[in-house]
C-alpha positions as CSV (number, residue, x, y, z in Angstrom):
1,X,9.5,22.8,-21.7
2,X,7.7,19.9,-20.1
3,X,9.9,17.3,-21.9
4,X,13.1,19.0,-20.7
5,X,11.8,19.2,-17.2
6,X,10.7,15.6,-17.1
7,X,14.0,14.5,-18.6
8,X,15.9,16.4,-16.0
9,X,13.7,14.9,-13.2
10,X,14.2,11.4,-14.7
11,X,17.9,11.8,-14.6
12,X,17.8,13.0,-11.0
13,X,15.6,10.1,-10.0
14,X,17.9,7.6,-11.7
15,X,20.9,9.3,-9.9
16,X,19.1,8.9,-6.6
17,X,18.4,5.3,-7.3
18,X,22.1,4.7,-8.1
19,X,23.1,6.4,-4.9
20,X,20.6,4.2,-3.0
21,X,22.1,1.1,-4.5
22,X,25.6,2.2,-3.6
23,X,24.5,2.9,0.0
24,X,22.8,-0.5,0.2
25,X,25.9,-2.2,-1.2
26,X,28.1,-0.5,1.4
27,X,25.7,-1.5,4.3
28,X,25.6,-5.1,3.0
29,X,29.4,-5.2,2.7
30,X,29.9,-3.9,6.3
31,X,27.3,-6.2,7.8
32,X,28.5,-9.2,5.8
33,X,24.8,-9.9,4.8
34,X,22.3,-8.5,2.3
35,X,20.6,-5.4,3.6
36,X,18.1,-3.5,1.6
37,X,16.7,-0.2,2.8
38,X,12.9,-0.1,2.4
39,X,11.1,3.0,1.3
40,X,9.3,3.3,4.7
41,X,12.6,3.5,6.6
42,X,14.1,6.0,4.2
43,X,11.0,8.3,4.5
44,X,10.9,8.0,8.3
45,X,14.6,8.8,8.5
46,X,14.2,11.8,6.1
47,X,11.3,13.5,7.9
48,X,10.2,11.7,11.1
49,X,7.5,14.2,12.2
50,X,5.9,14.5,8.7
51,X,6.0,10.7,8.4
52,X,4.1,10.2,11.7
53,X,1.5,12.8,10.6
54,X,1.1,11.1,7.3
55,X,0.6,7.7,9.0
56,X,-2.1,9.2,11.2
57,X,-3.8,10.8,8.2
58,X,-3.7,7.6,6.2
59,X,-5.0,5.4,9.0
60,X,-7.9,7.8,9.5
61,X,-9.1,8.8,6.0
62,X,-7.7,6.3,3.5
63,X,-9.6,3.1,3.3
64,X,-7.2,1.2,1.2
65,X,-6.1,-2.3,2.2
66,X,-3.4,-2.2,4.8
67,X,-1.4,-4.9,3.1
68,X,-1.1,-2.9,-0.1
69,X,0.3,0.1,1.7
70,X,2.6,-2.1,3.8
71,X,3.8,-3.9,0.7
72,X,4.6,-0.6,-1.0
73,X,6.6,0.5,2.1
74,X,8.7,-2.6,2.0
75,X,9.9,-2.0,-1.5
76,X,13.6,-1.0,-1.9
77,X,14.3,2.7,-2.3
78,X,16.3,2.1,-5.5
79,X,13.4,0.2,-7.1
80,X,10.9,3.0,-6.3
81,X,13.3,5.7,-7.5
82,X,14.2,3.9,-10.7
83,X,10.5,3.1,-11.5
84,X,9.7,6.8,-11.0
85,X,12.6,7.8,-13.2
86,X,11.5,5.4,-15.9
87,X,8.0,6.8,-15.8
88,X,9.0,10.4,-16.0
89,X,11.5,9.6,-18.8
90,X,8.7,7.9,-20.6
91,X,6.4,10.9,-20.2
92,X,9.1,13.2,-21.5
93,X,10.0,11.4,-24.6
94,X,9.4,12.9,-28.1
95,X,6.2,11.9,-29.8
96,X,6.4,9.6,-32.8
97,X,5.9,11.3,-36.2
98,X,2.3,11.1,-37.4
99,X,3.2,9.6,-40.8
100,X,6.2,9.2,-43.1
101,X,9.7,10.4,-42.5
102,X,10.8,13.8,-41.2
103,X,12.6,16.0,-43.6
104,X,14.8,17.5,-40.9
């Protein structure tokens, strides 16, 4: 059950990454220069009120280095989605046999 769910989630994340690449290519073509959508801009466009609340919460309670968070938010959307898809695909893979060959 968990393997199928993580495989499905992995496929959906890879599809989202592919769509993000297509959108970035379209924007780059129309602007005649390379444009890459950072994850921070995508999240703020998706849910602006929640994003503002999350920024306030992070600045108040999370004592991580500000450059680490800022660096993550500058990553391209397609890179984050494809990395998350690869991670969920890796978590959902079949385990290796303990020993020998399977008789099935």
